[in-house]
C-alpha positions in Angstrom: -0.1 0.2 0.1 2.6 1.9 0.8 4.5 1.4 -2.5 1.3 2.6 -4.4 0.9 5.2 -2.7 4.6 6.7 -3.2 4.2 5.4 -6.9 0.9 7.6 -7.1 2.5 10.8 -5.8 5.2 10.5 -8.0 2.9 10.1 -10.9 0.8 13.3 -9.5 4.2 15.3 -9.4 5.6 14.3 -12.4 2.2 15.0 -14.1 2.4 18.2 -12.8 5.5 19.2 -13.6 5.1 18.5 -17.4 1.9 20.0 -17.6 3.3 23.3 -15.8 6.6 23.1 -17.6 4.7 22.7 -21.2 3.1 26.1 -22.0 2.5 27.0 -25.4 4.7 29.6 -26.3 4.0 33.0 -26.7 3.8 34.7 -29.9 6.4 37.7 -30.1 5.6 40.5 -32.1 7.8 43.3 -33.5 6.6 46.5 -32.2 5.7 48.4 -35.1 8.1 51.5 -36.0 6.7 54.9 -35.3 8.0 57.8 -37.5 7.6 60.7 -35.8 6.1 63.5 -37.6 8.4 66.5 -38.4 6.5 69.8 -38.3 7.8 72.9 -40.2 8.5 75.7 -37.7 9.7 78.3 -40.1 7.7 79.0 -43.3 7.1 82.0 -45.4 6.5 82.9 -49.1 9.1 84.5 -50.9 7.7 86.0 -54.2 4.7 83.6 -54.1 6.8 80.5 -53.6 6.6 78.5 -50.4 9.6 78.3 -48.5 10.0 75.9 -45.5 12.1 74.3 -43.1 11.9 72.3 -39.7 15.4 73.7 -38.8 13.9 77.2 -37.3 15.7 78.7 -34.5 15.8 81.4 -32.3 18.2 83.4 -30.3 17.0 85.8 -27.2 19.8 87.9 -25.5 20.4 91.1 -24.2 17.5 92.9 -25.7 17.8 91.3 -28.7 16.0 88.8 -30.4 16.7 86.6 -33.7 15.2 84.1 -35.7 16.0 82.0 -38.3 15.2 79.4 -40.8 17.6 77.5 -43.1 16.3 75.2 -45.8 17.5 71.5 -45.7 21.2 72.0 -47.9 21.9 75.3 -46.3 21.5 77.1 -49.7 18.9 79.7 -48.5 18.4 81.3 -45.2 16.4 83.8 -43.9 16.9 85.7 -40.6 15.3 88.7 -38.6 17.1 90.8 -36.2 15.4 92.9 -33.8 16.1 95.1 -30.8 13.5 95.4 -28.4 13.0 97.1 -25.1 10.1 94.1 -24.2 8.3 91.0 -25.6 4.4 90.1 -25.2 2.2 88.3 -26.4 0.4 90.1 -30.0 3.2 93.0 -29.6 3.7 94.1 -33.4 7.7 95.6 -34.3 7.9 97.2 -37.3 11.0 95.8 -39.7 12.7 98.8 -41.1 13.4 102.5 -40.2 10.9 104.4 -37.9 10.8 107.5 -35.7 13.2 105.7 -33.0 15.7 104.2 -35.9 15.8 100.6 -37.0 13.8 98.3 -34.6 13.9 95.4 -36.9 15.5 94.3 -40.4 14.6 91.0 -42.2 18.0 89.6 -44.0 17.1 86.9 -47.1 20.1 85.2 -48.9 20.0 82.6 -51.9 23.0 80.8 -52.4 21.8 79.3 -55.6 21.8 83.0 -57.5 25.1 83.1 -58.9 26.7 84.9 -57.7 25.2 84.0 -54.2 22.6 86.8 -53.2 22.0 88.6 -50.1 18.7 90.8 -49.5 17.8 93.0 -46.6 14.8 94.9 -45.6 14.1 98.4 -47.0 13.9 101.4 -44.9 12.0 103.7 -46.7 10.5 105.4 -43.5 6.9 104.1 -45.2 7.2 100.3 -44.7 4.2 97.9 -43.8 6.8 95.0 -42.9 6.5 93.9 -39.7 7.2 90.8 -37.1 4.3 90.2 -34.5 4.8 87.6 -31.4 2.1 85.3 -31.1 3.2 83.1 -28.6 6.1 83.9 -25.5 6.9 81.4 -23.3 10.1 82.5 -20.9 10.2 79.4 -18.7 9.9 77.2 -21.8 11.9 79.2 -23.9 10.1 79.2 -26.9 8.8 82.0 -29.3 6.4 81.9 -31.8 5.3 84.7 -34.4 4.4 86.4 -38.2 6.0 88.3 -40.0 6.4 89.9 -43.9 8.8 92.0 -45.4 10.4 93.5 -48.8 14.0 92.9 -49.0 16.5 94.4 -51.8 19.4 93.4 -53.1 22.5 94.7 -51.7 24.3 95.2 -54.8 21.2 96.3 -57.0 18.2 97.6 -55.4 16.3 97.0 -58.2 16.0 93.7 -57.2 13.3 92.8 -55.1 12.3 89.8 -52.5 8.7 89.8 -51.0 8.6 87.9 -48.0 5.0 87.4 -47.2 2.6 85.1 -44.8 5.5 84.1 -42.9 5.2 82.2 -39.8 7.5 81.0 -36.9 6.3 78.6 -34.4 7.7 77.2 -31.1 11.2 78.5 -32.2 13.3 76.9 -29.2 16.2 79.6 -27.8 
């Protein structure tokens, strides 16, 4: 009887080990690769042609703000340089000459033109060119805004580039 009990107990233990040890292999799934969406953070129209970049950046230092965006192969760049007394949301700064001097300047450079050509905003005193701050987050160090300006070739003032519908979004400094 003792032998039967030992054999039965041994069989139950072995059966338990076999059933617990043998379980269906779990299917391994490869996670789907998610490509992050890259958003243009600096864009405008230059003479009606779209200009966009994902590499826009800002510099904010000691009363000077500079926003810029270069295209992917660095053949074109746009820079707006501004001296300010304070930055606030919905504050607009003229680009060009006004009664207090130059508040801001806009620059556009195109290396695809031979020779490389630089354009600068005009100082005609009648300009409607401007930069408007639409978002300013000092803690997060980001700035957004809109801009437009007309720039003239530094070598030939008869050649102009009209920059319209400019937008920069959440540029970091």
